[in-house]
N, C-alpha and C positions, 0 to 999 in steps of 0.2 A: 504494500500500500504506500509506504513512504517513498519507494523508488518511483512509483507512478506519479505521485504528487511532485516529487523533486524533478522528475523528467518533464512534467508539464511546465513547471516554473522555469527550469533551465531552457526548455525549448522556446517558450514565449520570449524570454530575454534574448536568447541567441537570434531568434527570428526578427525581433525588433531591431537589434543591432545591424543585422544583415540588411534589413529594409532601409535603415538610415544611411548606411554606407552606399548601397546601390543607388538610392535616390540622390545622394550627394554627387555621385559620379554622373548621374543624369543631369544634374544642375551644372556640372562642369562642361559636359558635352553640349547641352542646350541651356545656356545661362538665361535666367529671367531678365526682363528689362532692367536697365540700370536704376538703382535706387529702390528696388523692390525688396521688402522684408519678407522672405519666404515663410517666416514663422507667424506672420500676421494674417489670419484668415480673411479679414476685410480687404486687405490689399490683393490677396490671391483671387478673391471673388471678382475684383474689378479687372484683372488681367487674364482670367482663365480663357477668354476667347482669343487672346493674342498668343497663347502658348502653342508652340509647334506640335504637330502630331507626334513627332519623334520623342518629345519630352513626355507626352502623355503615355506613350508606349513604354518608355523607360520606367514610369511609375508602376505599370502593370508587371513588368519584368521584375521590379524590386519586390512587389508583393509575392510573386511566384517564388523568387529566390529565398525570401524570408520564410515563407511557409515550408518550402522544401528543406532548407537548412535547419529551421527550428524543429521540424518534424523528425529529421534524422537525429538531432541531438536528444530529443525527448525519447526516441525509441532506443537509442544506445544506453540511456540511463535506466529506462523502465523495462529492461529485459525483452525488448522487441515486442511489446504488447501493443498491437495496432491502435486500439482506441485512444491512447495518449496522443498520437499524431493528429487524430481528428479533433481532440480538444484544443491542441495548439493551433491547428488550422482555423477552427471556429473562433478562437480568441483573437487571432491576428486578423481574421476577416471582420470581426466586430470592430476592431480598431480602424480598419480601412473604411468600414461603414460610417463610423463617427466622422472621419475625415470627409467622406462623400456627403454627409449631411451638413457639415460646416461650410464646405466649398462645393458649389454645384459642379458636378462632373457630367460629361456627355453620357448618354445611355450606353454607348459601347464600352465605356470604361467600367461602368457598373457590371455589365455582362463579363467583361474581362476579369474583374475582381472575382466573380463567381467561378469562372473557368480556372483562374490562377489558384484559387483555394482548393478546388477539387483536384486539379492536376498536381499541385504541390503536396497535398496530403497523400494522394495515391502514390505519387512518385517516391515519397519518403518510405512508405510501407513496402513498396516493391524493391527499392534499392537496399533496404536493410533486411529483407526477407522476414518481415514481421508477421505475426499471426494474431488471430482474434482469440485463440485459446489462452486462458490465463496462464502466465508463466509460473513454473515451479522453481523457486530458488534452489540453488545447489545446497546440499546438506553441509552443515558446518562440521569440520573435523573435530573429533573428540567428544561428540555428544551422542 
């Protein structure tokens, strides 16, 4: 149980860090207009129409990478029990959803977020060969 909880916490943290890093790379490749504070939702609302499509795709790539990476981290800690990856994916999707509520996104980015969530969670499970059967921890020596 503790490994599952720890896996989810570590996976969400790792996923959030990955998302931040990949989005920062996206801002380097597609810089926002000069003088824009990217941490101010009000400013972002006013420039969202000016943001290039490549920058918007970079955000979806960041969400996918974060969910995939966070899911892998969670699964490695939680003995490859697949449901923890879905909890991480759902939590990171909720965080993306909050962003989408604060800053209006085009419909295709909302669809992209859903696809990135499903693909990232599924990918993490497949890459780690996780299972839905509850893992049995190895017996402790000497008991």
